[in-house]
N, C-alpha and C positions, 0 to 999 in steps of 0.2 A: 678403785677410782684414782687414787693418788698415783699409783704405779702407771696406770693407763695415761694420765695427764703428763706425767714425766716422760713417758715414751714419745708422746706426741711432740712435746717440746724438743726432745732430743732429735726426733726425726726432722722437724722443721729446721733446727740448727744445722743439721748435717746437709740438708738441701741448700741452705744459705751458703755454707762453706763450699759446696760443690759449685754453685753459681758464681761465687766470688773467685774461685780457682779458674773457672772458665773465662771470666772477665779479664783477670790479670794474666791469663796465658795465651789468649787469642792473638794478641799483637806481639808476642815475645820474639818472633822471628822476623819482624819487620826490618829489613836491611835499609840503609840510608838511600841507596839509589831507587829501590822499589817505593820507598815512602815519597820520594820527590815526584815519581811518576804518578802515584796515586793522588798526591796533592794537586797536581796539574789537572787530572781528570775531574776532581771535585770542583775546582774553579770553573772548568769548562762547562760542567753541568749547571752550576749555579748561575753562570752567565746567561743561560737560556731562559731563566725565569723572569716573568714580567715584573716582579717585585724586587728585582736585583739592582734597580737604579740607585736606591739610597746606599746600598753597600758600595757601589762604585764611587759615589760622591764622597763617602767616608774614606775610602782607600786613596782618593786623589789628594786628601789632606793628611793622611796617616803618617805616623812615625814608624809603623811597622805592622807586621801581620803574623799570625800563627795559625797554621792549617793542620787539622787533625783528620786525616782521611777516614778513620773509623774509630769512634768512641763507643765501646761496647758497654751496655748497662744490663745487669741481671739482678733480679730481686725476688724475694718472697717475704713481704713485709719490710725486711731490711734489704736495701739495695746497694750494689757497688757498681762503679763505673771506672773504666780505664781506657786510655788510648795513647798512642804514640804520634807525635807531631813534629813539625818543622817551623822554625821561626826565621824571619828575615827582617832586618832593620832597613828603614828608608830615610833618606835625606829629602825632606819635602821641598827644599829649595832647588835641588838639582835633579831630583827624580831618581838618584842612584840608589840601588839596593845593596845591602851588605849581608854576609852570612854564607851558608845557613848555620844555624845552631839547632840541635835536636833536643826535644823535650818529651816529657810524659805528663799526662793529666790523670789524676785519681780522685775519687770522692765517694762518699757514702750518703744514702738518703733513707728516710723513714716514711712509713705510711702504706696505704693500700697499693701494692704493686706486685706483679708476678710475671715471670717470663724473661726473655732475652731479646735485646734490641740493639742494632748498630746504627749509629748516626754520624754523618760527616759534619765537621765543625770548623768554622772559620772565625778567628778572633781578630777584629780590627783594632789596632792599638793607636789611640788618637792623641796621646800627649807624651811628653818626655818622661813623666813619672811612671807611666805604664810601661814604656820601653825599658826604663832603668830596672824595673822589676825582673824582666826577662834576662837582662845582662848580669844581674847580681846573683841569680840562681833561684832557690826555692821561695815560693810565696803562695798565699791563699787568696783566691778570687773572692771579692766581697769583704775580705777581712783586711788584708794588707793593701789591697788595691780595688777600686770600685769597678764593678762590671755590671752590664745591663744587657737585656735582649735588644738586638739591633732593630731600629725602625724599619718598617717595610714600605714599599711604594716605589713609584717610578722616579719620584724626586723627594728631597727633604722638604719638610714643611717650611714655608717662608717664616723667618724669624726664629727658627729652632735654634737654641743655644747649645748645639750638640756637643761642642768641645768641652763645655764646663760641667756637663752632667755625669759623665763616666769616663774612666781612663781606657776602658776596653768595651767594645760592643761585639756581641756574639750572634752568629748566624749558623743555621744548621739545615741539612738535607736529610730527610728520612722518608723512605718509600715514596720518593718523588715530590714530597712536600717541602717547600722552602719557608722557614720560619725563623723568628727570633728565638733565642734559646737562653734560659736562665742557668747560671753556673755558680750561684752563691755557695761558698764553702768548698768548692773543688780546689785541689792543690796542684800547682805546677812545679815540676822538678826537672833539672837537667837530665838528659839521657847521655851520660858520659861515655858509655860503650859505643853508641852510635856516632858521637862526635869524634871519638878516636878512630873509628873505622873510616869515616869520611875524610878527616884531616890528616890521617896517618901519624897522628901524635896525640898525646893527652893535652887538651886545651880547655880552659874555662869558657863559659858562655860569652863573657865580655870580649875575649880575644877572637872568638869565632865571628862575632858580629862586628868586628873591625875590618874584616876582609871583604873587599869588593866581590859581589856575587857575579863573576864573570867566567867561572869555570864552565866547561862544556856540559857538565852534569846538571848544573842548576839553571843554565840558560833557558831551556824550554819553560820552566816554571816562572821565571822572571818575565819572559815574554807574555805568558798568560796573564800575569799580574798587571803588566803595562797596558795591555788591551783594556782591562777593566778600569785602570787609572785614566786612560784617555777618554773612555766613555763618561767618566765622572768629571771631566774637565780639568784633570791634573797634568802634571809635567812628568816626562820620562827622560831618562839619560840617553845620550846618543848611542 
């Protein structure tokens, strides 16, 4: 019996390792230009949702945004998730966007879970502290910086003190459903390889996010963001 139990544990552990390998390998070949294009598609799809109004209003006041076209989660009791994304910084006074900087998100979860799922994720960065975390490098959501599932609806509730509740609000799209998304404990790290590919040099996140986002490669994504900002009543750069 002990031998059979040990074999079952070993089999489960092997499956977990296999699933984790899938999670961390699915996005391995995500090139910067392809990631930008996929991020644009994600925003376009989210903008068609009835509940997208609150996200637009948050973006209109935001200090920045992080977009992960595909966060893959796999699990068998123990779960792992991983995705590659792109960050843009915003001057809320002028509407000017800066960047991009490329990042990765990783995390583990526990409990009743099995299978593989891909989710598109948008993080709206609402204050300077949240933006500073992306500029400085690695940090943990919910640990180093507050994060909450983004509110849904056509408009923010009157009197909602949204800017003081969390530094980052998260939204997701999975199988056509538009939802707030909990990310407590997930870790954000710079994607140095992608940054070097895009900028043609080794550059830290802070340096990437000081450059105006006016390059022809990033312009379509900025335009998509600006359309959402305008819907939320915000300002865009000329």
